[in-house]
C-alpha positions as CSV (number, residue, x, y, z in Angstrom):
1,M,201.7,138.5,155.1
2,A,201.4,142.2,155.6
3,P,202.2,142.6,159.3
4,S,200.1,145.7,159.9
5,T,196.9,144.4,158.4
6,G,196.9,140.7,159.0
7,A,196.3,140.1,155.3
8,L,197.9,137.6,153.0
9,S,200.0,139.1,150.3
10,P,200.9,136.7,147.5
11,I,204.3,137.2,145.9
12,A,205.6,135.8,142.6
13,S,209.3,134.9,142.2
14,T,211.3,134.9,139.0
15,H,213.4,131.8,138.8
16,Q,216.0,133.4,136.5
17,D,217.1,136.1,138.9
18,G,215.1,135.5,142.1
19,S,213.3,138.8,142.0
20,L,210.0,139.1,143.8
21,T,206.9,140.8,142.5
22,P,203.8,141.4,144.7
23,L,200.6,140.1,143.2
24,K,197.4,142.1,143.7
25,S,194.7,140.2,145.5
26,G,191.7,141.0,147.6
27,G,193.7,141.6,150.8
28,F,192.1,138.6,152.4
29,T,192.4,138.1,156.1
30,R,194.4,135.0,157.0
31,R,191.5,133.9,159.2
32,G,193.5,133.7,162.4
33,A,196.4,135.4,164.3
34,G,200.1,134.9,164.3
35,L,201.0,133.4,160.9
36,P,204.3,131.4,161.2
37,F,203.8,129.4,158.0
38,S,202.0,129.2,154.7
39,D,202.4,126.9,151.8
40,A,201.4,127.0,148.1
41,G,203.5,124.8,145.9
42,D,204.3,125.5,142.3
43,G,201.1,125.3,140.3
44,S,199.0,124.6,143.3
45,S,195.3,125.6,143.2
46,S,195.3,126.4,146.9
47,A,197.4,127.8,149.7
48,G,197.4,126.6,153.3
49,V,197.9,128.9,156.3
50,A,198.8,128.0,159.9
51,N,198.0,130.6,162.5
52,Y,200.1,130.2,165.6
53,V,198.4,132.6,168.0
54,S,194.8,131.5,167.2
55,G,195.7,127.8,166.6
56,S,193.8,127.6,163.4
57,V,194.5,126.5,159.8
58,A,192.9,127.8,156.6
59,A,192.9,127.0,152.9
60,F,192.7,129.7,150.2
61,P,192.0,129.2,146.5
62,V,194.8,130.3,144.2
63,D,193.9,131.2,140.6
64,S,196.0,130.6,137.5
65,E,197.8,133.9,138.0
66,G,198.7,133.1,141.6
67,K,196.1,135.5,143.1
68,L,194.2,134.5,146.3
69,G,190.5,134.2,146.8
70,P,188.6,134.3,150.2
71,A,189.3,131.4,152.5
72,S,187.5,128.2,151.4
73,S,188.0,126.4,154.7
74,V,189.0,127.3,158.2
75,Q,189.6,124.7,161.0
76,Q,190.3,125.4,164.6
77,D,192.6,123.1,166.6
78,V,190.9,122.0,169.8
79,G,192.2,119.9,172.7
80,P,194.0,120.0,176.0
81,A,197.3,121.7,176.2
82,G,200.4,119.5,175.9
83,A,202.9,118.9,178.6
84,A,204.7,122.1,179.8
85,K,208.1,120.4,179.9
86,P,209.1,117.8,177.2
87,A,209.3,114.2,178.4
88,A,212.2,113.5,176.0
89,A,214.2,116.6,177.0
90,V,218.0,116.3,177.2
91,E,219.2,116.2,180.8
92,G,219.8,119.8,181.9
93,S,217.4,121.2,179.3
94,F,215.0,123.9,180.5
95,A,213.0,124.2,177.3
96,I,209.5,125.2,178.0
97,S,207.4,126.0,175.0
98,D,203.9,127.5,174.5
99,H,202.0,124.5,175.7
100,N,199.1,126.7,177.0
101,G,196.7,126.0,174.2
102,P,196.5,125.5,170.4
103,H,199.4,126.9,168.4
104,A,199.2,125.7,164.8
105,H,202.7,125.9,163.4
106,M,203.0,124.3,159.9
107,I,200.6,123.2,157.2
108,A,201.4,121.3,153.9
109,S,199.7,118.9,151.6
110,D,201.0,115.4,151.0
111,P,202.5,114.5,147.5
112,S,199.1,113.2,146.3
113,G,197.4,116.5,147.1
114,K,194.5,114.6,148.7
115,F,195.5,115.1,152.3
116,V,196.8,118.1,154.3
117,F,198.7,117.8,157.5
118,S,199.4,120.5,160.2
119,T,201.4,120.5,163.3
120,D,200.2,122.1,166.6
121,L,203.0,122.9,168.9
122,G,200.8,123.7,171.9
123,L,198.6,120.6,171.8
124,D,201.5,118.2,170.8
125,R,199.5,116.9,167.8
126,I,199.7,116.4,164.1
127,Y,196.4,117.1,162.5
128,Q,195.4,115.3,159.3
129,W,192.7,116.6,156.9
130,R,191.1,115.2,153.7
131,F,191.4,117.9,151.0
132,D,188.8,118.4,148.3
133,A,190.6,120.3,145.5
134,A,187.3,121.2,143.8
135,S,185.8,123.0,146.8
136,G,189.0,123.8,148.8
137,K,187.4,122.2,151.9
138,L,189.4,120.6,154.7
139,T,187.6,117.8,156.4
140,P,189.0,116.0,159.5
141,N,190.5,112.6,158.6
142,D,189.9,109.5,160.7
143,P,191.5,109.8,163.1
144,P,191.6,113.6,163.0
145,W,195.0,113.8,164.7
146,I,197.9,111.7,166.0
147,A,199.9,112.5,169.1
148,A,203.4,113.9,168.7
149,S,206.4,111.7,169.2
150,S,206.5,112.4,173.0
151,A,204.6,114.6,175.5
152,G,205.8,118.2,175.4
153,A,207.8,117.6,172.2
154,G,206.1,120.5,170.3
155,P,205.9,119.2,166.7
156,R,207.1,121.9,164.4
157,H,208.1,121.0,160.8
158,F,207.9,118.0,158.6
159,I,208.7,116.9,155.1
160,F,207.5,114.0,153.0
161,H,210.1,111.4,152.0
162,P,210.4,111.0,148.3
163,N,209.2,107.4,148.6
164,G,205.8,108.7,149.6
165,K,205.5,106.3,152.5
166,I,206.8,108.3,155.5
167,V,206.9,111.8,156.9
168,L,210.0,113.1,158.7
169,L,209.1,115.2,161.7
170,I,211.2,117.5,163.8
171,N,210.0,118.9,167.2
172,E,210.8,122.2,168.9
173,E,211.6,120.7,172.3
174,G,213.0,117.3,171.5
175,I,216.4,116.5,169.9
176,Y,215.0,113.8,167.7
177,T,213.7,113.5,164.2
178,Y,210.9,110.9,163.7
179,Q,209.7,108.8,160.9
180,L,205.9,108.5,160.7
181,P,204.2,106.1,158.3
182,L,201.7,107.6,155.9
């Protein structure tokens, strides 16, 4: 991300020496504000972007050379703010996060590439989207979101277990890691 323009800037890495090379693209806006996380796996035909300040997520097509196209889908997180203080906080903790509205924090596709998940720290939710690789569209799944592990936890990052059946989630305000079934 180019900080002064709010544009996405794709970069290629060389596995041999780790060098980075900027790739020319259209300088597409990230379609939101406050980018904390983006994801485009090796050989992926799309990149996901989570916008913290605006609480939105977006998908961008990636061509065979790794260059980005205009956003193919933008979704805005909507809902009541999460608890101001985490219910599962350790005694003596004074952690108070940005639970004043939507704050998308992370986005990633599942191992199948058919679903995309995003965390929203401010709403205490994990959003789930169906992903159409042909069109690049994100469509809310049923249900469109699940609640975080506990009120005020602030879901932050997750990884998919190699068995493909669970997601491991870590929260900003809790001290726990959770297993969620896929």
